[in-house]
Each structure stands twice: as structure tokens, then as C-alpha cells.
C-alpha positions in Angstrom: 41.9 -194.1 -120.7 45.6 -193.9 -119.8 47.6 -196.0 -117.5 46.8 -195.8 -113.8 48.6 -193.8 -111.2 48.8 -194.8 -107.5 48.0 -192.0 -105.1 48.9 -192.6 -101.4 46.4 -191.2 -98.9 47.5 -190.5 -95.4 44.5 -191.1 -93.2 46.0 -191.1 -89.7 49.2 -191.5 -87.7 50.3 -194.0 -85.1 52.2 -191.7 -82.8 54.2 -194.5 -81.2 54.0 -197.7 -83.1 56.4 -200.5 -82.0 58.7 -200.9 -84.9 58.9 -204.6 -84.3 55.3 -205.0 -85.5 56.7 -204.4 -89.0 60.1 -206.1 -88.5 60.2 -209.6 -87.1 62.5 -209.9 -84.1 64.1 -206.5 -84.5 63.9 -203.1 -82.8 62.4 -204.4 -79.6 62.6 -201.0 -77.8 62.0 -198.7 -80.8 58.8 -196.9 -81.7 58.1 -194.6 -84.6 55.4 -192.4 -86.1 53.7 -194.6 -88.7 51.2 -193.5 -91.3 48.0 -195.3 -91.9 47.4 -195.5 -95.6 44.7 -195.8 -98.2 45.5 -195.8 -101.9 43.6 -194.3 -104.9 44.3 -195.8 -108.3 43.7 -192.7 -110.4 42.8 -193.4 -114.0 41.0 -196.7 -113.4 37.5 -197.3 -114.8 36.1 -198.2 -111.4 37.9 -195.5 -109.4 39.6 -198.2 -107.4 40.6 -197.6 -103.8 42.9 -200.0 -101.8 42.2 -200.3 -98.1 39.7 -198.6 -95.8 41.9 -197.0 -93.2 41.6 -197.0 -89.4 38.8 -195.7 -87.1 38.9 -192.2 -85.6 41.5 -191.7 -82.8 39.0 -192.0 -80.0 37.8 -195.4 -81.2 41.4 -196.6 -81.9 42.2 -195.9 -78.2 39.0 -197.5 -76.9 39.2 -200.6 -79.0 42.9 -201.1 -79.4 44.7 -198.9 -76.8 46.7 -197.2 -79.5 47.4 -193.4 -79.6 46.5 -192.2 -83.1 46.1 -188.7 -84.4 44.2 -187.5 -87.4 44.5 -183.9 -88.8 41.7 -182.3 -90.9 43.5 -183.2 -94.2 43.9 -186.8 -93.0 40.1 -187.2 -92.6 39.4 -189.9 -95.2 36.8 -187.9 -97.1 39.2 -184.9 -97.2 42.1 -187.1 -98.3 39.9 -188.6 -101.1 38.8 -185.2 -102.2 42.4 -184.0 -102.3 43.2 -186.9 -104.6 40.3 -185.8 -106.9 37.8 -188.5 -106.2 34.4 -188.5 -104.5 33.6 -191.6 -102.5 30.3 -192.1 -104.3 32.3 -192.5 -107.5 34.4 -195.4 -106.1 33.0 -198.7 -107.5 35.7 -201.1 -106.2 37.7 -201.3 -103.0 40.3 -203.9 -102.6 41.0 -204.7 -99.0 44.5 -206.1 -98.4 43.4 -207.6 -95.1 40.9 -207.1 -92.3 43.1 -205.9 -89.5 41.5 -202.9 -87.8 43.9 -200.2 -89.2 43.1 -201.3 -92.8 39.3 -202.0 -92.7 37.3 -199.4 -90.8 36.0 -197.3 -93.7 33.3 -199.5 -95.3 30.7 -196.8 -94.6 32.7 -194.3 -96.7 31.9 -195.9 -100.0 28.1 -196.4 -100.6 28.4 -197.6 -104.2 31.5 -199.9 -103.9 32.0 -203.6 -104.0 34.7 -204.7 -101.5 37.1 -207.4 -102.8 38.5 -209.6 -100.0 40.1 -213.0 -100.0 37.7 -215.7 -98.8 40.3 -217.1 -96.4 40.5 -213.6 -94.8 36.8 -213.5 -94.3 36.8 -217.0 -92.8 39.7 -216.2 -90.4 38.5 -212.8 -89.4 35.1 -214.3 -88.3 36.8 -216.7 -85.9 40.5 -215.8 -85.4 42.8 -217.4 -82.9 42.7 -215.7 -79.5 46.0 -213.9 -80.0 44.7 -212.2 -83.1 41.1 -211.5 -82.0 41.6 -207.8 -81.1 43.4 -207.2 -84.5 40.1 -208.0 -86.2 37.4 -207.3 -83.6 38.8 -204.8 -81.1 38.6 -205.1 -77.3 34.9 -204.3 -76.9 33.2 -205.2 -80.3 30.6 -207.8 -80.4 31.5 -208.7 -84.0 33.9 -207.5 -86.7 32.7 -204.6 -88.8 32.8 -206.4 -92.2 29.9 -208.5 -91.2 27.6 -205.5 -91.7 28.7 -205.3 -95.3 28.5 -209.0 -96.5 26.0 -208.2 -99.2 28.6 -205.9 -100.9 31.7 -208.1 -100.4 33.0 -210.1 -103.3 35.0 -213.0 -101.9 37.8 -214.2 -104.1 40.2 -217.2 -104.0 43.7 -216.4 -105.1 44.8 -214.0 -107.8 42.1 -212.1 -109.7 42.2 -209.5 -112.5 40.1 -206.6 -111.4 40.4 -204.5 -114.6 43.1 -204.3 -117.3 46.4 -203.5 -115.5 45.1 -204.0 -112.0 45.2 -207.4 -110.3 44.6 -208.6 -106.8 47.4 -211.0 -105.8 47.2 -213.5 -102.9 50.2 -213.0 -100.6 49.3 -214.8 -97.3 51.4 -214.9 -94.2 50.8 -211.7 -92.4 47.2 -213.0 -92.3 45.7 -216.1 -94.0 44.0 -214.0 -96.6 46.4 -211.1 -97.1 46.5 -209.8 -100.7 48.4 -207.1 -102.6 47.5 -205.1 -105.6 49.6 -205.3 -108.8 49.3 -202.1 -110.9 50.8 -201.7 -114.4 51.9 -198.1 -114.7 53.9 -196.0 -117.2 56.9 -196.7 -115.0 56.5 -200.4 -114.6 54.6 -202.7 -112.3 54.0 -201.5 -108.7 52.7 -203.8 -106.0 50.8 -202.2 -103.1 51.9 -204.8 -100.6 49.7 -204.1 -97.5 51.5 -205.3 -94.4 53.2 -208.1 -96.1 55.9 -205.5 -96.5 55.6 -203.0 -93.7 58.6 -200.8 -94.4 61.0 -200.1 -97.3 63.7 -201.4 -94.9 62.0 -204.8 -94.9 62.2 -205.0 -98.7 65.6 -203.5 -99.1 67.3 -205.7 -96.4 69.1 -208.9 -97.4 67.5 -211.2 -96.5 64.2 -209.5 -96.6 62.4 -208.9 -93.3 58.9 -210.3 -92.7 56.3 -208.6 -90.5 56.4 -209.1 -86.8 52.8 -210.0 -86.9 52.0 -213.2 -88.9 49.9 -216.2 -89.2 52.4 -218.3 -91.1 56.0 -217.4 -91.3 56.8 -219.7 -94.2 54.0 -218.1 -96.2 55.5 -214.6 -95.4 58.7 -215.6 -97.1 57.0 -217.2 -100.1 54.7 -214.2 -100.5 57.7 -211.8 -100.6 59.3 -214.0 -103.3 56.1 -213.8 -105.3 56.1 -210.0 -105.0 59.7 -210.0 -106.2 58.7 -211.9 -109.3 55.9 -209.5 -110.2 57.0 -206.1 -109.0 59.4 -203.5 -110.4 58.5 -201.3 -107.4 57.0 -202.1 -104.0 54.9 -199.8 -101.9 54.9 -200.8 -98.2 52.1 -200.6 -95.7 53.3 -198.3 -92.9 56.3 -196.3 -94.2 56.1 -192.5 -94.2 58.5 -192.4 -97.2 55.7 -193.3 -99.5 54.3 -189.9 -98.9 57.4 -188.2 -100.3 55.6 -188.4 -103.7 52.1 -187.3 -104.6 51.6 -190.3 -106.9 53.4 -193.3 -108.5 54.6 -192.9 -111.1 
């Protein structure tokens, strides 16, 4: 088996996302069209997928009050098919964090184990009031992940998933945020989730943390950790990642 490739999957679009959600204390009046992303690690033994995507647009409006759109090719099953993988073949899903736009597709993968940081599970079950809708929604009686506890593998810190693929703990955006380090033919990529929302956040000096966070000191420490590991960084909500079909 060769080295893995990272395939970005566009599974929905925020039509008017406040840019300050990705950039702390910047762009107060600016909105932008932001992709919601899943990632397929082609060439992995377990057909690894990273993140689970958002709900359908009607549910995003009902639970979150966000205008999202989803074209036919952005339907998660179609996006997976276009990447050359059937959801039944996916054995491992690494969830960067449990915010609603990253964690609403548990039902898509009937044969997968879901790898989530224990601290993320603990916090998502009882978040502070300001963060509750990010995990539960406005009308939900409980967060969705609770229906899948039997297939969730809780981890503490960094964990090798298979040769060349590692889950790395990068808290700050949420208590249990994690990224995925992937050794490819073109160096090590880190799928950073929302720890790095935009390329601009990573390319700025100093780097710019997310506008949504649980611990700002952890945000900076996690970006430093990514810098020590990564040759390339793939951010969580930047349309530029879709300029390429795969990495490398």
C-alpha cells in the first residue's frame, strides 16, 4: 500500500459566515461563503475519514439559525462516492471536535469506529451555556453523539491510528480538539479542524487563533505544536483547499 493522499470533500456551504468566527477580534462586519469539509484519506487500510459534516440545510436553520446550502454533489454520500469510497468501507472516522458543523454524519458510516478525544466527549455532554448550541442545537434534547457511544473510541492525547496517520491533541478551540497528521509523499500534512480556520490564520505573523475558543492560551500552544509537526496545514473552513482534488 502506498502513502496516503488527503481528499477534501465539500459537503455544504455557509452562505454568510461571520469571518470573525475564524479570526479572533478581526473582520467584525465581514461575512464570507465558507465550505463545510470532510476529508478522505485515500490509500489508508481503514479508509479513514476525518469529520462528519453538518446537517442538511433545513436542520442547520432550525437548530442553529444559519443559512447553509448543499448542492447534489455536496450531499455527503455523493461526495464520498466521487472520492472513490463507499461509506460501508470506512472503518475509522476521526472527529476533530463535536461542534455541529463537524459532527452530524454518524449515521453515514455503519461500520466505522469514531475516534474522539475523551475531553471533547466530557465537555460536549455538559458545555458552558455560551457553547451549548454549538454542540446541541437550539431544540435538541441531547447531543447526537450520545446515540453512538458504543462505537466511539475515546482517546487521551496523541494516538497513532495506522502507520503514517496520527490523531494529535490540539485543544483550545474546544477542550478536546484534535488534528490529524498524515505522512504523504510530499511531507507531513496536518488536517487542523477549526484550530486553524483559514490559511490567512496560519500565514499571518503572529498567527491568528479562532474567534471561538475554550482556552486562548491552549489555542496558541496548539498552533505551535502544529508548526513543529507539519510541513503543510489544511484549515477547517477555507475554500482554497478545494483548489486541489487531493494532497499531495
